[in-house]
N, C-alpha and C positions, 0 to 999 in steps of 0.2 A: 130569757131564751138565748143565753150565750152559746149554747151548744149548736144552735142553728146558724150562727154567723159564718162558720167556715163554708157551710153549704151555700149560703147567700153569696159570698164572695166567689166561690167556685162557679156558681150559676152566672154571676155577673161577668166574670172573666170569660166563661165559655160563650156567653152571649156576644160579648165584645169580639171574641175571636171569630165566631160564626159571621157576625156582621162584617168584620174586616175581610174575611174570606169571600163573602158574597160581594162586598164592595170591590175587592180585587178582581173577582170574576167579571163583574159588570164593567170595570175599568178596562180589563183586557178585551172584553167584547166591543166596547166603545172604540178602543184603539184599533182593533182589527177592522171594525166597520169603517172607521176613518181612513185606515190604510187602503181598504178596498175602494172607498169612494175616491180617494186621491188617485189610485191606480186607474179607475174608470175615467176620472176627469182627464188624466194624462192621455189615456187611450183616445178619448173623444177629441181632445185638443189636437192630437197627432192626425186623427182621421179628418178633422176639420181643416187642418193645414194642407193635407194632401188634396182635399176637395177644392180648396181655394186655389191651389197651384194648378190643378187640372182645369178649373174654371178660367183662370188667367190665360192658360195656354189656348183654350178653346176660343176665348175672346180675341186673343191675338191672331189666331188662325182666321177667325171670322172677319176681323178687320182687314187682314191681308186679302181675303177673298173679295171683300166689298171694294177694295181699292185697286185690285190688280185685274188687268185685262187677261182673260182666260187663254186667248190664242197667243199673244205676243209675250206675255209674262212681264210686261212693263206696267206702269200705272195707267189707270183708265180715265175716262173723261170726267167722271164725278170727282176723282182725286185732283185732276187738273184744275177744275173750277175752285175747289177749296184752297189748293196750294197757291194759285195765282192771286186770289184775294188776300191770302196771308202775306205773300211776298210783296204785294202792292203796299200794304199797310207798313211793313217793315222798311221798304225802300223809301217810302214817303217820310217816315219818321227819321231815318238815318241820312236822308238826302243822298242816296246812292242810286246809280242807274240799275234798272231791271230790264233784262232783254227777253224777248220771246222769239223763237224760231219755229216756223211751220215748215214741215218737210212732207212732200207728197211724191209718191212713187209714180214715175211717168208711165203712161199707157198701161196702167195696171189691168184694165178691162181686157186688153189683148192677151195678157198672161192667162187670165181665166178662160178666155175664149179659145186660145190656141193650145194651152197645156192642161187645162182643167182646174177646178177649184182647189184641189189638194195641192197642186203646184203653187197656186196663188197663196194658200195658207203658209206654205213653206217660205215663200218670198217674204211675207209679212214677218215671220219669225227670224229669218236671216237678216233683214234690214234692222229689225229691233235689236238684235244681238250686236250687229256691227256698230250701230249708233252708241249702244251702251258701253261698248269697249273703248270708244273715243271720248266719253264723258268722264272727266277726271275728278271733279270735285263732288264731295258728298251732298252739297247743297243744291246741285244741279239735278233737275228732275226730268226724266223722259216719260212722256205719256202717249198713249195711242189716242189720238184726237177723234178718229172716226174712219172706218174703212181702211184705205191705204195711206192715211195721213197721220203724221206724228207731230207732237209739239214738245219743244224743249224750253223749260223755264230756267233761266240763267240769272240768278241774283248777282248783284255787284259786277255786272258785265256791260261794257259799252258796245256800241254798234260794230266797231272794228273786231272786238273779241268774238261777238256772236257770229259775224260773217266769216271770220277765220275758221271757227269750229265747223260751221255749216259747209265751208269749202273742203275742209279735211274729210268730212263725212261723204260729200259728193264724190271726191276723187277716189276715196277708198272703195266705194260701191262701184264706181265707173271702171276701176281696174280689177274688180273681182272676176274670177273665171268660173265661179259657180253658176251653173245653168238653173233656170233661164236667166239670161243677162238682162239686168234692169238698171235704170238710172233714176235719179230723183232731182226734183227742183225744190228750192228753199227760199223762203221769204223771211227777212229779219227786221226786227224793230227793237229799239232800245231808247229809254228815256228815264229821267228822274220823275216819278209820278207827281203830278200836280194835285191840287186840292180836290178837283173833280175827276181825276183820272180813275178809270175802272177797267175791269177785265175786258169788256167789249171794245174799249178804245185800243188796247194792245192787239187784240185779235183782228180788229178791222185793219189796222195799219200793217201788221205782219201778213195778213191775207192779201192786201193790195200788192205788197212786194212779191208774194208768191204768184199772184196772177200775172204780174209783169214777167216773172221768170218763165211761166208757162207760155205767155204770149210771144216771148222773144226766142222761142225754140226749145225750151225745156233743158234739162241737164245743166242747170246753172243756178247761181245764188244771186238774189237781188235784195236790196235793202230799201227801207222807207225812212225818209223821203228819197226819191230816186237820185242816184249819184252821190248820196251823202252817206259816208261810212262813219264819220266821227261825230260824237254828240257834244264834245267839249274840246276847247283848244289844246288841253294837255291831258295825257293819259298817265296816271300814276301807276307805280308798280303793284298797288293793291288791287287794281282792276284785273279781272279774269286771269286765267292761266293758259289760254289757248294760243 
């Protein structure tokens, strides 16, 4: 059957060609599908990146809201507690002084009684803004401690530095002409934290100094222990910038 051989080879070649064409079509489909999948993956990755960035922004905003006092715009009491504990640990580890200043607006109740609570709110904002302007270092934190009282956390600051800054704040507010006129009293404490030092210890001593300022006529700065400004015989240039 030699006469059938040509037809056999033609059929075989045709089959191979058809198979090749079908294979090429399948390969093209696979390539197109892979390209579509890759495009979809890139699109999903881009969308995921956007979603993660939006989530990070929302988390940052939420953190700011949970750490910030709504009225004054400075850090709140919850932040104060966390930051003081963190700074205590660092100061103890580095053996550097940590200062706390408590500042209280004098006769604040009279502001509310005589001028109204809106005026009182404005005083809170004004005092917070004034203090913030005089705080120079990024590591120093101003917090609204409660009501008309503020707290300044001052790492690596001795008692002289803390009292100097408090006096600058007091004088600036005392000379302000913005009504209603108010003054403030301040209590300062600074020490290198000991093994058992905690946040309550600093608050207690700064509060004693503040009470002394109130008891002695207000509109003044007092330190604890009374009459002692310096916590070490020598002050180095690395301590405070005030």
